[in-house]
A tleap script that builds the chain and sets N, CA, C and O, in Angstrom:
source leaprc.protein.ff14SB
mol = sequence {
  NMET SER LEU ASP THR GLU LEU SER THR LYS
  GLN ILE LEU ASN HIE TYR LEU LYS ARG TRP
  PRO ILE GLU THR PHE PHE ARG GLU THR LYS
  ARG ARG LEU GLY PHE ASP LYS TYR GLN ILE
  HIE THR ILE ARG GLY ILE LYS ARG TYR MET
  CYS LEU LEU MET LEU CYS TYR LEU TYR CYS
  GLU LEU GLU VAL GLN GLY VAL SER LEU GLY
  PHE SER LYS GLY LEU ASN HIE ALA ARG ASN
  GLU VAL LYS ARG LEU GLU ILE THR TRP ILE
  TYR GLU GLN ALA ILE LYS GLU ILE SER CILE
}
set mol.1.N position { 153.743 267.997 -36.180 }
set mol.1.CA position { 154.263 266.765 -36.718 }
set mol.1.C position { 155.766 266.741 -36.481 }
set mol.1.O position { 156.458 267.720 -36.762 }
set mol.2.N position { 156.255 265.665 -35.984 }
set mol.2.CA position { 157.679 265.535 -35.700 }
set mol.2.C position { 158.116 264.093 -35.898 }
set mol.2.O position { 157.368 263.154 -35.624 }
set mol.3.N position { 159.342 263.939 -36.378 }
set mol.3.CA position { 159.897 262.599 -36.537 }
set mol.3.C position { 160.543 262.101 -35.254 }
set mol.3.O position { 160.854 260.917 -35.127 }
set mol.4.N position { 160.743 263.003 -34.305 }
set mol.4.CA position { 161.342 262.635 -33.022 }
set mol.4.C position { 160.256 262.055 -32.112 }
set mol.4.O position { 159.440 262.789 -31.553 }
set mol.5.N position { 160.260 260.758 -31.977 }
set mol.5.CA position { 159.226 260.092 -31.183 }
set mol.5.C position { 159.427 260.282 -29.688 }
set mol.5.O position { 158.545 259.940 -28.900 }
set mol.6.N position { 160.573 260.820 -29.284 }
set mol.6.CA position { 160.866 261.059 -27.866 }
set mol.6.C position { 160.127 262.297 -27.346 }
set mol.6.O position { 159.925 262.428 -26.138 }
set mol.7.N position { 159.723 263.205 -28.238 }
set mol.7.CA position { 159.097 264.463 -27.822 }
set mol.7.C position { 157.626 264.255 -27.471 }
set mol.7.O position { 156.913 263.479 -28.107 }
set mol.8.N position { 157.208 264.963 -26.456 }
set mol.8.CA position { 155.787 264.928 -26.101 }
set mol.8.C position { 155.031 265.913 -26.990 }
set mol.8.O position { 155.629 266.743 -27.674 }
set mol.9.N position { 153.733 265.804 -26.963 }
set mol.9.CA position { 152.898 266.726 -27.741 }
set mol.9.C position { 153.147 268.165 -27.315 }
set mol.9.O position { 153.197 269.061 -28.157 }
set mol.10.N position { 153.300 268.390 -26.029 }
set mol.10.CA position { 153.536 269.741 -25.522 }
set mol.10.C position { 154.881 270.287 -26.015 }
set mol.10.O position { 154.978 271.460 -26.375 }
set mol.11.N position { 155.910 269.445 -26.033 }
set mol.11.CA position { 157.222 269.882 -26.514 }
set mol.11.C position { 157.166 270.239 -28.001 }
set mol.11.O position { 157.745 271.238 -28.427 }
set mol.12.N position { 156.477 269.432 -28.773 }
set mol.12.CA position { 156.329 269.714 -30.210 }
set mol.12.C position { 155.601 271.034 -30.404 }
set mol.12.O position { 155.994 271.845 -31.242 }
set mol.13.N position { 154.544 271.252 -29.635 }
set mol.13.CA position { 153.791 272.495 -29.724 }
set mol.13.C position { 154.660 273.686 -29.351 }
set mol.13.O position { 154.583 274.724 -30.008 }
set mol.14.N position { 155.482 273.567 -28.318 }
set mol.14.CA position { 156.382 274.651 -27.923 }
set mol.14.C position { 157.384 274.977 -29.026 }
set mol.14.O position { 157.660 276.147 -29.287 }
set mol.15.N position { 157.930 273.945 -29.676 }
set mol.15.CA position { 158.846 274.172 -30.804 }
set mol.15.C position { 158.120 274.887 -31.943 }
set mol.15.O position { 158.651 275.822 -32.542 }
set mol.16.N position { 156.928 274.444 -32.226 }
set mol.16.CA position { 156.134 275.027 -33.307 }
set mol.16.C position { 155.799 276.487 -33.017 }
set mol.16.O position { 155.851 277.325 -33.917 }
set mol.17.N position { 155.458 276.794 -31.773 }
set mol.17.CA position { 155.125 278.178 -31.399 }
set mol.17.C position { 156.325 279.100 -31.576 }
set mol.17.O position { 156.163 280.262 -31.949 }
set mol.18.N position { 157.518 278.597 -31.315 }
set mol.18.CA position { 158.733 279.406 -31.512 }
set mol.18.C position { 159.044 279.565 -33.002 }
set mol.18.O position { 159.583 280.590 -33.420 }
set mol.19.N position { 158.712 278.576 -33.780 }
set mol.19.CA position { 159.014 278.585 -35.211 }
set mol.19.C position { 158.020 279.431 -36.011 }
set mol.19.O position { 158.370 279.940 -37.076 }
set mol.20.N position { 156.806 279.589 -35.524 }
set mol.20.CA position { 155.750 280.260 -36.280 }
set mol.20.C position { 156.112 281.676 -36.742 }
set mol.20.O position { 155.887 281.988 -37.911 }
set mol.21.N position { 156.660 282.547 -35.889 }
set mol.21.CA position { 157.019 283.893 -36.361 }
set mol.21.C position { 158.055 283.871 -37.495 }
set mol.21.O position { 158.038 284.733 -38.374 }
set mol.22.N position { 158.948 282.887 -37.467 }
set mol.22.CA position { 159.956 282.761 -38.526 }
set mol.22.C position { 159.272 282.401 -39.838 }
set mol.22.O position { 159.565 282.987 -40.880 }
set mol.23.N position { 158.370 281.445 -39.785 }
set mol.23.CA position { 157.624 281.038 -40.979 }
set mol.23.C position { 156.814 282.203 -41.540 }
set mol.23.O position { 156.768 282.403 -42.753 }
set mol.24.N position { 156.182 282.965 -40.663 }
set mol.24.CA position { 155.398 284.127 -41.092 }
set mol.24.C position { 156.292 285.150 -41.777 }
set mol.24.O position { 155.929 285.694 -42.820 }
set mol.25.N position { 157.462 285.415 -41.194 }
set mol.25.CA position { 158.405 286.366 -41.786 }
set mol.25.C position { 158.778 285.946 -43.201 }
set mol.25.O position { 158.703 286.753 -44.127 }
set mol.26.N position { 159.181 284.687 -43.378 }
set mol.26.CA position { 159.598 284.232 -44.710 }
set mol.26.C position { 158.443 284.235 -45.704 }
set mol.26.O position { 158.634 284.602 -46.863 }
set mol.27.N position { 157.250 283.835 -45.274 }
set mol.27.CA position { 156.105 283.844 -46.178 }
set mol.27.C position { 155.796 285.258 -46.654 }
set mol.27.O position { 155.595 285.486 -47.847 }
set mol.28.N position { 155.759 286.206 -45.720 }
set mol.28.CA position { 155.435 287.587 -46.082 }
set mol.28.C position { 156.526 288.236 -46.924 }
set mol.28.O position { 156.220 288.976 -47.859 }
set mol.29.N position { 157.794 287.973 -46.612 }
set mol.29.CA position { 158.868 288.578 -47.405 }
set mol.29.C position { 158.911 287.988 -48.814 }
set mol.29.O position { 159.269 288.686 -49.763 }
set mol.30.N position { 158.555 286.731 -48.958 }
set mol.30.CA position { 158.479 286.142 -50.297 }
set mol.30.C position { 157.290 286.698 -51.062 }
set mol.30.O position { 157.415 287.077 -52.227 }
set mol.31.N position { 156.151 286.746 -50.415 }
set mol.31.CA position { 154.923 287.167 -51.086 }
set mol.31.C position { 154.879 288.665 -51.352 }
set mol.31.O position { 154.475 289.086 -52.436 }
set mol.32.N position { 155.287 289.474 -50.385 }
set mol.32.CA position { 155.090 290.919 -50.479 }
set mol.32.C position { 156.348 291.722 -50.782 }
set mol.32.O position { 156.251 292.857 -51.248 }
set mol.33.N position { 157.542 291.149 -50.523 }
set mol.33.CA position { 158.781 291.905 -50.727 }
set mol.33.C position { 159.698 291.287 -51.778 }
set mol.33.O position { 160.794 291.799 -52.008 }
set mol.34.N position { 159.282 290.212 -52.411 }
set mol.34.CA position { 160.047 289.615 -53.497 }
set mol.34.C position { 161.284 288.839 -53.075 }
set mol.34.O position { 162.213 288.681 -53.867 }
set mol.35.N position { 161.309 288.353 -51.843 }
set mol.35.CA position { 162.476 287.619 -51.357 }
set mol.35.C position { 162.762 286.379 -52.194 }
set mol.35.O position { 163.920 285.986 -52.334 }
set mol.36.N position { 161.745 285.770 -52.741 }
set mol.36.CA position { 161.944 284.555 -53.538 }
set mol.36.C position { 162.454 284.838 -54.951 }
set mol.36.O position { 162.756 283.903 -55.694 }
set mol.37.N position { 162.552 286.110 -55.331 }
set mol.37.CA position { 162.987 286.445 -56.687 }
set mol.37.C position { 164.366 287.107 -56.746 }
set mol.37.O position { 164.820 287.477 -57.829 }
set mol.38.N position { 165.041 287.264 -55.598 }
set mol.38.CA position { 166.349 287.914 -55.596 }
set mol.38.C position { 167.349 287.036 -56.318 }
set mol.38.O position { 167.229 285.810 -56.323 }
set mol.39.N position { 168.345 287.678 -56.932 }
set mol.39.CA position { 169.345 286.930 -57.693 }
set mol.39.C position { 170.753 287.318 -57.251 }
set mol.39.O position { 171.606 287.637 -58.079 }
set mol.40.N position { 170.980 287.289 -55.984 }
set mol.40.CA position { 172.290 287.603 -55.430 }
set mol.40.C position { 172.998 286.279 -55.181 }
set mol.40.O position { 172.401 285.333 -54.668 }
set mol.41.N position { 174.269 286.219 -55.547 }
set mol.41.CA position { 174.962 284.937 -55.472 }
set mol.41.C position { 176.099 284.905 -54.458 }
set mol.41.O position { 176.659 283.839 -54.203 }
set mol.42.N position { 176.450 286.040 -53.876 }
set mol.42.CA position { 177.529 286.034 -52.894 }
set mol.42.C position { 176.933 286.027 -51.485 }
set mol.42.O position { 175.846 286.560 -51.257 }
set mol.43.N position { 177.642 285.430 -50.565 }
set mol.43.CA position { 177.191 285.392 -49.176 }
set mol.43.C position { 177.042 286.816 -48.642 }
set mol.43.O position { 176.082 287.120 -47.935 }
set mol.44.N position { 177.978 287.673 -48.976 }
set mol.44.CA position { 177.934 289.064 -48.521 }
set mol.44.C position { 176.667 289.764 -49.022 }
set mol.44.O position { 175.992 290.459 -48.262 }
set mol.45.N position { 176.356 289.577 -50.291 }
set mol.45.CA position { 175.161 290.181 -50.877 }
set mol.45.C position { 173.872 289.641 -50.266 }
set mol.45.O position { 172.926 290.388 -50.015 }
set mol.46.N position { 173.853 288.335 -50.032 }
set mol.46.CA position { 172.674 287.710 -49.429 }
set mol.46.C position { 172.464 288.242 -48.011 }
set mol.46.O position { 171.335 288.534 -47.616 }
set mol.47.N position { 173.550 288.366 -47.250 }
set mol.47.CA position { 173.437 288.892 -45.885 }
set mol.47.C position { 172.930 290.331 -45.895 }
set mol.47.O position { 172.090 290.704 -45.076 }
set mol.48.N position { 173.443 291.137 -46.824 }
set mol.48.CA position { 172.998 292.524 -46.922 }
set mol.48.C position { 171.525 292.603 -47.311 }
set mol.48.O position { 170.768 293.389 -46.742 }
set mol.49.N position { 171.127 291.797 -48.271 }
set mol.49.CA position { 169.733 291.786 -48.716 }
set mol.49.C position { 168.811 291.334 -47.583 }
set mol.49.O position { 167.741 291.904 -47.368 }
set mol.50.N position { 169.247 290.302 -46.865 }
set mol.50.CA position { 168.460 289.796 -45.744 }
set mol.50.C position { 168.316 290.868 -44.668 }
set mol.50.O position { 167.243 291.016 -44.083 }
set mol.51.N position { 169.376 291.608 -44.406 }
set mol.51.CA position { 169.327 292.687 -43.419 }
set mol.51.C position { 168.326 293.762 -43.851 }
set mol.51.O position { 167.546 294.249 -43.033 }
set mol.52.N position { 168.349 294.130 -45.132 }
set mol.52.CA position { 167.400 295.120 -45.641 }
set mol.52.C position { 165.960 294.616 -45.531 }
set mol.52.O position { 165.061 295.375 -45.169 }
set mol.53.N position { 165.747 293.347 -45.842 }
set mol.53.CA position { 164.404 292.775 -45.713 }
set mol.53.C position { 163.924 292.811 -44.262 }
set mol.53.O position { 162.769 293.141 -43.992 }
set mol.54.N position { 164.810 292.474 -43.341 }
set mol.54.CA position { 164.427 292.477 -41.927 }
set mol.54.C position { 164.114 293.888 -41.444 }
set mol.54.O position { 163.171 294.089 -40.679 }
set mol.55.N position { 164.905 294.867 -41.889 }
set mol.55.CA position { 164.632 296.253 -41.514 }
set mol.55.C position { 163.297 296.727 -42.080 }
set mol.55.O position { 162.524 297.393 -41.392 }
set mol.56.N position { 163.035 296.381 -43.327 }
set mol.56.CA position { 161.767 296.748 -43.951 }
set mol.56.C position { 160.601 296.098 -43.211 }
set mol.56.O position { 159.595 296.749 -42.929 }
set mol.57.N position { 160.740 294.830 -42.903 }
set mol.57.CA position { 159.688 294.098 -42.193 }
set mol.57.C position { 159.428 294.725 -40.828 }
set mol.57.O position { 158.281 294.928 -40.430 }
set mol.58.N position { 160.516 295.030 -40.116 }
set mol.58.CA position { 160.391 295.648 -38.794 }
set mol.58.C position { 159.726 297.018 -38.886 }
set mol.58.O position { 158.855 297.350 -38.083 }
set mol.59.N position { 160.142 297.806 -39.867 }
set mol.59.CA position { 159.555 299.137 -40.061 }
set mol.59.C position { 158.042 299.034 -40.290 }
set mol.59.O position { 157.267 299.815 -39.737 }
set mol.60.N position { 157.640 298.076 -41.099 }
set mol.60.CA position { 156.207 297.911 -41.402 }
set mol.60.C position { 155.425 297.378 -40.206 }
set mol.60.O position { 154.223 297.620 -40.102 }
set mol.61.N position { 156.075 296.669 -39.319 }
set mol.61.CA position { 155.423 296.140 -38.121 }
set mol.61.C position { 155.289 297.190 -37.021 }
set mol.61.O position { 154.462 297.046 -36.121 }
set mol.62.N position { 156.098 298.243 -37.089 }
set mol.62.CA position { 156.082 299.250 -36.025 }
set mol.62.C position { 154.755 299.976 -35.952 }
set mol.62.O position { 153.962 299.959 -36.894 }
set mol.63.N position { 154.536 300.597 -34.847 }
set mol.63.CA position { 153.293 301.326 -34.628 }
set mol.63.C position { 153.282 302.636 -35.400 }
set mol.63.O position { 154.307 303.305 -35.530 }
set mol.64.N position { 152.122 302.987 -35.904 }
set mol.64.CA position { 151.902 304.272 -36.554 }
set mol.64.C position { 150.904 305.023 -35.688 }
set mol.64.O position { 149.762 304.592 -35.529 }
set mol.65.N position { 151.327 306.122 -35.141 }
set mol.65.CA position { 150.494 306.943 -34.254 }
set mol.65.C position { 149.925 306.109 -33.106 }
set mol.65.O position { 148.748 306.221 -32.766 }
set mol.66.N position { 150.780 305.272 -32.517 }
set mol.66.CA position { 150.379 304.501 -31.357 }
set mol.66.C position { 149.562 303.252 -31.637 }
set mol.66.O position { 149.125 302.582 -30.701 }
set mol.67.N position { 149.345 302.923 -32.911 }
set mol.67.CA position { 148.540 301.750 -33.277 }
set mol.67.C position { 149.412 300.779 -34.061 }
set mol.67.O position { 150.041 301.161 -35.048 }
set mol.68.N position { 149.448 299.533 -33.625 }
set mol.68.CA position { 150.194 298.515 -34.351 }
set mol.68.C position { 149.351 298.043 -35.532 }
set mol.68.O position { 148.241 297.544 -35.348 }
set mol.69.N position { 149.880 298.200 -36.739 }
set mol.69.CA position { 149.121 297.851 -37.934 }
set mol.69.C position { 149.325 296.407 -38.373 }
set mol.69.O position { 148.482 295.856 -39.082 }
set mol.70.N position { 150.411 295.793 -37.973 }
set mol.70.CA position { 150.767 294.491 -38.516 }
set mol.70.C position { 151.506 294.699 -39.823 }
set mol.70.O position { 151.518 295.807 -40.359 }
set mol.71.N position { 152.124 293.645 -40.341 }
set mol.71.CA position { 152.989 293.803 -41.510 }
set mol.71.C position { 152.245 294.266 -42.756 }
set mol.71.O position { 152.655 295.244 -43.381 }
set mol.72.N position { 151.172 293.595 -43.128 }
set mol.72.CA position { 150.488 293.920 -44.389 }
set mol.72.C position { 149.949 295.347 -44.408 }
set mol.72.O position { 150.163 296.080 -45.374 }
set mol.73.N position { 149.256 295.739 -43.351 }
set mol.73.CA position { 148.728 297.103 -43.295 }
set mol.73.C position { 149.855 298.117 -43.180 }
set mol.73.O position { 149.782 299.199 -43.762 }
set mol.74.N position { 150.902 297.770 -42.427 }
set mol.74.CA position { 152.055 298.658 -42.292 }
set mol.74.C position { 152.761 298.857 -43.622 }
set mol.74.O position { 153.195 299.966 -43.933 }
set mol.75.N position { 152.882 297.791 -44.412 }
set mol.75.CA position { 153.504 297.888 -45.730 }
set mol.75.C position { 152.664 298.766 -46.654 }
set mol.75.O position { 153.201 299.613 -47.369 }
set mol.76.N position { 151.357 298.565 -46.639 }
set mol.76.CA position { 150.477 299.415 -47.454 }
set mol.76.C position { 150.582 300.874 -47.034 }
set mol.76.O position { 150.606 301.770 -47.877 }
set mol.77.N position { 150.644 301.106 -45.730 }
set mol.77.CA position { 150.782 302.473 -45.226 }
set mol.77.C position { 152.098 303.091 -45.701 }
set mol.77.O position { 152.121 304.236 -46.152 }
set mol.78.N position { 153.193 302.333 -45.601 }
set mol.78.CA position { 154.505 302.827 -46.035 }
set mol.78.C position { 154.507 303.121 -47.536 }
set mol.78.O position { 155.043 304.142 -47.964 }
set mol.79.N position { 153.919 302.246 -48.324 }
set mol.79.CA position { 153.878 302.467 -49.783 }
set mol.79.C position { 153.032 303.692 -50.128 }
set mol.79.O position { 153.392 304.464 -51.016 }
set mol.80.N position { 151.920 303.869 -49.435 }
set mol.80.CA position { 151.089 305.056 -49.675 }
set mol.80.C position { 151.819 306.332 -49.271 }
set mol.80.O position { 151.690 307.361 -49.934 }
set mol.81.N position { 152.576 306.266 -48.195 }
set mol.81.CA position { 153.346 307.429 -47.750 }
set mol.81.C position { 154.413 307.804 -48.783 }
set mol.81.O position { 154.639 308.986 -49.040 }
set mol.82.N position { 155.064 306.808 -49.372 }
set mol.82.CA position { 156.059 307.071 -50.413 }
set mol.82.C position { 155.390 307.737 -51.616 }
set mol.82.O position { 155.933 308.689 -52.177 }
set mol.83.N position { 154.231 307.251 -52.009 }
set mol.83.CA position { 153.502 307.862 -53.130 }
set mol.83.C position { 153.135 309.307 -52.816 }
set mol.83.O position { 153.264 310.191 -53.663 }
set mol.84.N position { 152.672 309.537 -51.572 }
set mol.84.CA position { 152.304 310.894 -51.170 }
set mol.84.C position { 153.507 311.822 -51.217 }
set mol.84.O position { 153.401 312.959 -51.677 }
set mol.85.N position { 154.646 311.343 -50.745 }
set mol.85.CA position { 155.865 312.152 -50.770 }
set mol.85.C position { 156.331 312.430 -52.197 }
set mol.85.O position { 156.814 313.526 -52.483 }
set mol.86.N position { 156.194 311.466 -53.086 }
set mol.86.CA position { 156.553 311.671 -54.496 }
set mol.86.C position { 155.682 312.748 -55.129 }
set mol.86.O position { 156.180 313.634 -55.823 }
set mol.87.N position { 154.393 312.663 -54.886 }
set mol.87.CA position { 153.467 313.652 -55.460 }
set mol.87.C position { 153.757 315.037 -54.892 }
set mol.87.O position { 153.731 316.026 -55.624 }
set mol.88.N position { 154.031 315.110 -53.597 }
set mol.88.CA position { 154.375 316.390 -52.979 }
set mol.88.C position { 155.636 316.964 -53.606 }
set mol.88.O position { 155.695 318.158 -53.901 }
set mol.89.N position { 156.648 316.119 -53.812 }
set mol.89.CA position { 157.903 316.574 -54.408 }
set mol.89.C position { 157.670 317.081 -55.839 }
set mol.89.O position { 158.187 318.132 -56.217 }
set mol.90.N position { 156.900 316.343 -56.623 }
set mol.90.CA position { 156.604 316.760 -57.997 }
set mol.90.C position { 155.874 318.098 -57.992 }
set mol.90.O position { 156.188 318.982 -58.789 }
set mol.91.N position { 154.912 318.246 -57.108 }
set mol.91.CA position { 154.170 319.500 -56.999 }
set mol.91.C position { 155.104 320.654 -56.644 }
set mol.91.O position { 155.026 321.725 -57.245 }
set mol.92.N position { 155.980 320.439 -55.674 }
set mol.92.CA position { 156.920 321.491 -55.271 }
set mol.92.C position { 157.863 321.869 -56.411 }
set mol.92.O position { 158.193 323.042 -56.585 }
set mol.93.N position { 158.296 320.875 -57.185 }
set mol.93.CA position { 159.165 321.163 -58.328 }
set mol.93.C position { 158.431 321.954 -59.384 }
set mol.93.O position { 159.000 322.850 -60.008 }
set mol.94.N position { 157.156 321.622 -59.587 }
set mol.94.CA position { 156.353 322.353 -60.582 }
set mol.94.C position { 156.149 323.795 -60.137 }
set mol.94.O position { 156.204 324.703 -60.967 }
set mol.95.N position { 155.918 324.025 -58.865 }
set mol.95.CA position { 155.745 325.378 -58.335 }
set mol.95.C position { 157.010 326.209 -58.562 }
set mol.95.O position { 156.933 327.397 -58.872 }
set mol.96.N position { 158.178 325.572 -58.404 }
set mol.96.CA position { 159.458 326.263 -58.600 }
set mol.96.C position { 159.846 326.345 -60.077 }
set mol.96.O position { 160.894 326.886 -60.430 }
set mol.97.N position { 158.973 325.794 -60.936 }
set mol.97.CA position { 159.205 325.742 -62.385 }
set mol.97.C position { 160.483 324.990 -62.746 }
set mol.97.O position { 161.208 325.369 -63.666 }
set mol.98.N position { 160.736 323.934 -62.014 }
set mol.98.CA position { 161.874 323.055 -62.287 }
set mol.98.C position { 161.329 321.866 -63.062 }
set mol.98.O position { 160.380 321.213 -62.629 }
set mol.99.N position { 161.935 321.593 -64.207 }
set mol.99.CA position { 161.436 320.475 -65.004 }
set mol.99.C position { 161.868 319.146 -64.383 }
set mol.99.O position { 162.931 319.026 -63.773 }
set mol.100.N position { 161.026 318.192 -64.562 }
set mol.100.CA position { 161.311 316.873 -64.005 }
set mol.100.C position { 162.103 316.095 -65.022 }
set mol.100.O position { 162.462 314.943 -64.776 }
savepdb mol mol.pdb
quit
């Protein structure tokens, strides 16, 4: 859908195809990373937060053992890995008799 009546259907479709990954990024970061709930009010803070979101999104999109998981599966994998590392750390501390 476009308000520009000069564009052909093919041109509109080409614009839409370029825009789709951007829309997907914002939808996923709002839904899964809390982008819609941030409360930063300075331009500097917003830029930093946006950079962190993009890095997180990219990390989750990367391949794990040669297989591309996509964002949702990659995010779940990353979260499970963090949990595994936490449990390992707690176990190691308990073995050393270090209180948490």
